[in-house]
ZAMAR-875302 format. One record per residue: x, y, z of N, C-alpha, C in turn; residue number from 1. Coordinates in steps of 0.02 Angstrom, whole numbers. Atoms other than C-alpha are relative to their C-alpha. Layout:
BEGIN
@n.x:X&n.y:Y&n.z:Z&ca.x:X&ca.y:Y&ca.z:Z&c.x:X&c.y:Y&c.z:Z&pos:NUM
...
***
This chain:
BEGIN
@n.x:14&n.y:54&n.z:-47&ca.x:2250&ca.y:1409&ca.z:-4764&c.x:29&c.y:20&c.z:68&pos:1
@n.x:-25&n.y:-15&n.z:-67&ca.x:2267&ca.y:1433&ca.z:-4577&c.x:58&c.y:-45&c.z:17&pos:2
@n.x:-56&n.y:42&n.z:-21&ca.x:2420&ca.y:1366&ca.z:-4490&c.x:-24&c.y:-67&c.z:26&pos:3
@n.x:27&n.y:63&n.z:-24&ca.x:2312&ca.y:1235&ca.z:-4404&c.x:-22&c.y:-44&c.z:-58&pos:4
@n.x:22&n.y:39&n.z:58&ca.x:2233&ca.y:1181&ca.z:-4569&c.x:59&c.y:-29&c.z:-38&pos:5
@n.x:-60&n.y:23&n.z:34&ca.x:2405&ca.y:1168&ca.z:-4649&c.x:33&c.y:-57&c.z:40&pos:6
@n.x:-30&n.y:51&n.z:-42&ca.x:2472&ca.y:1068&ca.z:-4501&c.x:-38&c.y:-67&c.z:-5&pos:7
@n.x:38&n.y:63&n.z:0&ca.x:2331&ca.y:940&ca.z:-4497&c.x:-3&c.y:-31&c.z:-69&pos:8
@n.x:-2&n.y:27&n.z:68&ca.x:2328&ca.y:923&ca.z:-4686&c.x:67&c.y:-34&c.z:-13&pos:9
@n.x:-66&n.y:30&n.z:9&ca.x:2515&ca.y:891&ca.z:-4687&c.x:11&c.y:-62&c.z:42&pos:10
@n.x:-6&n.y:61&n.z:-41&ca.x:2496&ca.y:762&ca.z:-4549&c.x:-24&c.y:-61&c.z:-39&pos:11
@n.x:23&n.y:56&n.z:42&ca.x:2404&ca.y:655&ca.z:-4678&c.x:59&c.y:-27&c.z:-41&pos:12
@n.x:-59&n.y:22&n.z:37&ca.x:2568&ca.y:649&ca.z:-4775&c.x:41&c.y:-48&c.z:42&pos:13
@n.x:-37&n.y:44&n.z:-45&ca.x:2655&ca.y:573&ca.z:-4624&c.x:-38&c.y:-65&c.z:12&pos:14
@n.x:41&n.y:60&n.z:-10&ca.x:2511&ca.y:450&ca.z:-4600&c.x:6&c.y:-47&c.z:-60&pos:15
@n.x:-2&n.y:40&n.z:61&ca.x:2524&ca.y:390&ca.z:-4780&c.x:67&c.y:-34&c.z:-13&pos:16
@n.x:-66&n.y:23&n.z:22&ca.x:2712&ca.y:366&ca.z:-4799&c.x:19&c.y:-71&c.z:20&pos:17
@n.x:-18&n.y:70&n.z:-16&ca.x:2734&ca.y:201&ca.z:-4704&c.x:-36&c.y:-51&c.z:-45&pos:18
@n.x:40&n.y:45&n.z:41&ca.x:2606&ca.y:127&ca.z:-4824&c.x:7&c.y:15&c.z:-75&pos:19
@n.x:-9&n.y:-22&n.z:68&ca.x:2675&ca.y:199&ca.z:-4986&c.x:5&c.y:-58&c.z:-50&pos:20
@n.x:-9&n.y:57&n.z:45&ca.x:2712&ca.y:27&ca.z:-5059&c.x:-60&c.y:-47&c.z:2&pos:21
@n.x:61&n.y:40&n.z:-2&ca.x:2532&ca.y:-31&ca.z:-5047&c.x:-13&c.y:-30&c.z:-69&pos:22
@n.x:21&n.y:32&n.z:62&ca.x:2465&ca.y:-148&ca.z:-5177&c.x:-75&c.y:9&c.z:-8&pos:23
@n.x:71&n.y:-14&n.z:11&ca.x:2297&ca.y:-108&ca.z:-5256&c.x:-42&c.y:-61&c.z:18&pos:24
@n.x:41&n.y:58&n.z:-16&ca.x:2238&ca.y:-288&ca.z:-5237&c.x:-6&c.y:-11&c.z:75&pos:25
@n.x:5&n.y:4&n.z:-73&ca.x:2273&ca.y:-275&ca.z:-5050&c.x:-40&c.y:58&c.z:27&pos:26
@n.x:35&n.y:-60&n.z:-24&ca.x:2213&ca.y:-97&ca.z:-5024&c.x:-72&c.y:2&c.z:-24&pos:27
@n.x:67&n.y:0&n.z:29&ca.x:2062&ca.y:-127&ca.z:-5133&c.x:-12&c.y:61&c.z:-44&pos:28
@n.x:18&n.y:-55&n.z:45&ca.x:1978&ca.y:-14&ca.z:-5258&c.x:-60&c.y:39&c.z:27&pos:29
@n.x:58&n.y:-32&n.z:-28&ca.x:1831&ca.y:32&ca.z:-5149&c.x:21&c.y:62&c.z:39&pos:30
@n.x:-13&n.y:-57&n.z:-44&ca.x:1817&ca.y:193&ca.z:-5053&c.x:5&c.y:-26&c.z:71&pos:31
@n.x:-11&n.y:20&n.z:-70&ca.x:1891&ca.y:153&ca.z:-4883&c.x:50&c.y:49&c.z:29&pos:32
@n.x:-45&n.y:-49&n.z:-31&ca.x:1992&ca.y:253&ca.z:-4757&c.x:72&c.y:-4&c.z:-25&pos:33
@n.x:-69&n.y:6&n.z:26&ca.x:2157&ca.y:183&ca.z:-4824&c.x:6&c.y:36&c.z:-67&pos:34
@n.x:-1&n.y:-32&n.z:65&ca.x:2114&ca.y:243&ca.z:-4998&c.x:-16&c.y:75&c.z:5&pos:35
@n.x:11&n.y:-71&n.z:-13&ca.x:2047&ca.y:409&ca.z:-4930&c.x:67&c.y:35&c.z:13&pos:36
@n.x:-65&n.y:-28&n.z:-17&ca.x:2220&ca.y:441&ca.z:-4857&c.x:44&c.y:4&c.z:-62&pos:37
@n.x:-40&n.y:1&n.z:61&ca.x:2303&ca.y:393&ca.z:-5021&c.x:-22&c.y:58&c.z:-46&pos:38
@n.x:25&n.y:-53&n.z:45&ca.x:2192&ca.y:513&ca.z:-5120&c.x:17&c.y:69&c.z:27&pos:39
@n.x:-18&n.y:-65&n.z:-30&ca.x:2221&ca.y:656&ca.z:-4997&c.x:75&c.y:13&c.z:-10&pos:40
@n.x:-72&n.y:-8&n.z:10&ca.x:2409&ca.y:626&ca.z:-5004&c.x:15&c.y:21&c.z:-72&pos:41
@n.x:-13&n.y:-16&n.z:71&ca.x:2411&ca.y:625&ca.z:-5194&c.x:-24&c.y:70&c.z:-19&pos:42
@n.x:27&n.y:-66&n.z:17&ca.x:2304&ca.y:781&ca.z:-5203&c.x:41&c.y:56&c.z:31&pos:43
@n.x:-42&n.y:-51&n.z:-32&ca.x:2411&ca.y:878&ca.z:-5080&c.x:67&c.y:6&c.z:-37&pos:44
@n.x:-66&n.y:1&n.z:31&ca.x:2573&ca.y:826&ca.z:-5165&c.x:-2&c.y:21&c.z:-74&pos:45
@n.x:0&n.y:-7&n.z:73&ca.x:2518&ca.y:835&ca.z:-5347&c.x:-53&c.y:46&c.z:-29&pos:46
@n.x:55&n.y:-41&n.z:26&ca.x:2365&ca.y:947&ca.z:-5360&c.x:-13&c.y:61&c.z:44&pos:47
@n.x:4&n.y:-62&n.z:-39&ca.x:2401&ca.y:1096&ca.z:-5248&c.x:-53&c.y:-3&c.z:55&pos:48
@n.x:46&n.y:7&n.z:-56&ca.x:2292&ca.y:1027&ca.z:-5108&c.x:-73&c.y:-1&c.z:-19&pos:49
@n.x:69&n.y:5&n.z:23&ca.x:2135&ca.y:1009&ca.z:-5213&c.x:-14&c.y:-73&c.z:-16&pos:50
@n.x:14&n.y:71&n.z:9&ca.x:2053&ca.y:838&ca.z:-5209&c.x:-11&c.y:-17&c.z:-73&pos:51
@n.x:5&n.y:21&n.z:70&ca.x:2076&ca.y:753&ca.z:-5376&c.x:-22&c.y:-73&c.z:-3&pos:52
@n.x:24&n.y:68&n.z:12&ca.x:1999&ca.y:595&ca.z:-5446&c.x:60&c.y:-47&c.z:-9&pos:53
@n.x:-50&n.y:52&n.z:8&ca.x:2098&ca.y:434&ca.z:-5445&c.x:-36&c.y:-56&c.z:-37&pos:54
@n.x:34&n.y:50&n.z:41&ca.x:2051&ca.y:312&ca.z:-5583&c.x:-1&c.y:-69&c.z:30&pos:55
@n.x:-4&n.y:67&n.z:-29&ca.x:2100&ca.y:162&ca.z:-5478&c.x:-47&c.y:-10&c.z:59&pos:56
@n.x:41&n.y:4&n.z:-60&ca.x:1987&ca.y:202&ca.z:-5330&c.x:-71&c.y:24&c.z:-15&pos:57
@n.x:71&n.y:-18&n.z:8&ca.x:1797&ca.y:205&ca.z:-5331&c.x:-21&c.y:42&c.z:60&pos:58
@n.x:11&n.y:-46&n.z:-56&ca.x:1784&ca.y:355&ca.z:-5216&c.x:-72&c.y:27&c.z:-1&pos:59
@n.x:68&n.y:-26&n.z:-9&ca.x:1611&ca.y:400&ca.z:-5153&c.x:2&c.y:48&c.z:59&pos:60
@n.x:-8&n.y:-48&n.z:-53&ca.x:1618&ca.y:562&ca.z:-5053&c.x:-45&c.y:-13&c.z:61&pos:61
@n.x:46&n.y:10&n.z:-56&ca.x:1465&ca.y:522&ca.z:-4947&c.x:17&c.y:-60&c.z:43&pos:62
@n.x:-21&n.y:59&n.z:-39&ca.x:1544&ca.y:358&ca.z:-4891&c.x:71&c.y:7&c.z:26&pos:63
@n.x:-68&n.y:-11&n.z:-22&ca.x:1715&ca.y:432&ca.z:-4856&c.x:1&c.y:28&c.z:71&pos:64
@n.x:-6&n.y:-25&n.z:-69&ca.x:1779&ca.y:484&ca.z:-4685&c.x:-12&c.y:75&c.z:2&pos:65
@n.x:3&n.y:-73&n.z:-3&ca.x:1793&ca.y:670&ca.z:-4727&c.x:-53&c.y:31&c.z:-45&pos:66
@n.x:53&n.y:-24&n.z:45&ca.x:1655&ca.y:684&ca.z:-4859&c.x:24&c.y:54&c.z:-49&pos:67
@n.x:-27&n.y:-48&n.z:47&ca.x:1770&ca.y:786&ca.z:-4973&c.x:-25&c.y:-15&c.z:-70&pos:68
@n.x:22&n.y:6&n.z:69&ca.x:1714&ca.y:817&ca.z:-5152&c.x:58&c.y:17&c.z:-47&pos:69
@n.x:-52&n.y:-17&n.z:49&ca.x:1823&ca.y:821&ca.z:-5308&c.x:-2&c.y:74&c.z:-14&pos:70
@n.x:-6&n.y:-71&n.z:12&ca.x:1886&ca.y:996&ca.z:-5339&c.x:0&c.y:42&c.z:63&pos:71
@n.x:1&n.y:-36&n.z:-64&ca.x:1872&ca.y:1043&ca.z:-5155&c.x:71&c.y:5&c.z:28&pos:72
@n.x:-65&n.y:-9&n.z:-32&ca.x:2025&ca.y:1116&ca.z:-5068&c.x:0&c.y:-38&c.z:66&pos:73
@n.x:-6&n.y:42&n.z:-61&ca.x:2086&ca.y:1002&ca.z:-4929&c.x:29&c.y:44&c.z:56&pos:74
@n.x:-20&n.y:-39&n.z:-59&ca.x:2095&ca.y:1094&ca.z:-4762&c.x:-27&c.y:-36&c.z:61&pos:75
@n.x:24&n.y:40&n.z:-56&ca.x:2082&ca.y:974&ca.z:-4618&c.x:0&c.y:39&c.z:65&pos:76
@n.x:3&n.y:-26&n.z:-68&ca.x:2026&ca.y:1029&ca.z:-4447&c.x:30&c.y:-52&c.z:46&pos:77
@n.x:-25&n.y:47&n.z:-50&ca.x:2091&ca.y:949&ca.z:-4289&c.x:-47&c.y:-60&c.z:7&pos:78
@n.x:49&n.y:54&n.z:-7&ca.x:1931&ca.y:848&ca.z:-4271&c.x:2&c.y:-47&c.z:-60&pos:79
@n.x:-3&n.y:42&n.z:60&ca.x:1939&ca.y:787&ca.z:-4451&c.x:63&c.y:-43&c.z:0&pos:80
@n.x:-61&n.y:39&n.z:-1&ca.x:2119&ca.y:735&ca.z:-4430&c.x:-3&c.y:-54&c.z:53&pos:81
@n.x:7&n.y:51&n.z:-52&ca.x:2078&ca.y:642&ca.z:-4268&c.x:-42&c.y:-58&c.z:-26&pos:82
@n.x:44&n.y:53&n.z:26&ca.x:1940&ca.y:545&ca.z:-4359&c.x:33&c.y:-41&c.z:-54&pos:83
@n.x:-30&n.y:35&n.z:56&ca.x:2044&ca.y:500&ca.z:-4511&c.x:47&c.y:-57&c.z:22&pos:84
@n.x:-44&n.y:56&n.z:-20&ca.x:2184&ca.y:399&ca.z:-4425&c.x:-38&c.y:-55&c.z:38&pos:85
@n.x:40&n.y:51&n.z:-35&ca.x:2056&ca.y:313&ca.z:-4313&c.x:-31&c.y:-48&c.z:-50&pos:86
@n.x:32&n.y:42&n.z:52&ca.x:1961&ca.y:251&ca.z:-4466&c.x:52&c.y:-38&c.z:-40&pos:87
@n.x:-55&n.y:30&n.z:39&ca.x:2124&ca.y:216&ca.z:-4560&c.x:27&c.y:-63&c.z:36&pos:88
@n.x:-29&n.y:57&n.z:-37&ca.x:2197&ca.y:104&ca.z:-4424&c.x:-52&c.y:-53&c.z:17&pos:89
@n.x:53&n.y:49&n.z:-10&ca.x:2029&ca.y:22&ca.z:-4387&c.x:-9&c.y:-42&c.z:-63&pos:90
@n.x:5&n.y:36&n.z:63&ca.x:2019&ca.y:-23&ca.z:-4571&c.x:58&c.y:-49&c.z:-10&pos:91
@n.x:-58&n.y:46&n.z:5&ca.x:2195&ca.y:-96&ca.z:-4567&c.x:-9&c.y:-59&c.z:47&pos:92
@n.x:9&n.y:54&n.z:-48&ca.x:2156&ca.y:-196&ca.z:-4411&c.x:-54&c.y:-48&c.z:-23&pos:93
@n.x:54&n.y:42&n.z:24&ca.x:1993&ca.y:-260&ca.z:-4484&c.x:20&c.y:-43&c.z:-59&pos:94
@n.x:-21&n.y:37&n.z:61&ca.x:2080&ca.y:-316&ca.z:-4643&c.x:58&c.y:-47&c.z:14&pos:95
@n.x:-62&n.y:37&n.z:-6&ca.x:2247&ca.y:-381&ca.z:-4579&c.x:13&c.y:-32&c.z:68&pos:96
@n.x:-10&n.y:29&n.z:-67&ca.x:2230&ca.y:-426&ca.z:-4394&c.x:-59&c.y:-46&c.z:15&pos:97
@n.x:56&n.y:46&n.z:-15&ca.x:2131&ca.y:-579&ca.z:-4348&c.x:-6&c.y:-13&c.z:74&pos:98
***
């Protein structure tokens, strides 16, 4: 993995940590940017950076921010990382800010 790919992939870990105590009934089970971040975090930490399935989340690659497929190695580009937090925080605002 290039140094840039490693950097942007690891930035997802920093994005996820403030929300580590999420509740499934709040985060939802659907594929959404919040759950995309959770799945990427779990895959980087527990599956050597390869996207793994999560039984609690109904992940649909074509509806996700990054379009990653199960079994695919996670290597974020700068552009992908820029898009992920935008969608993540927009999803939070849409759900929790009135």
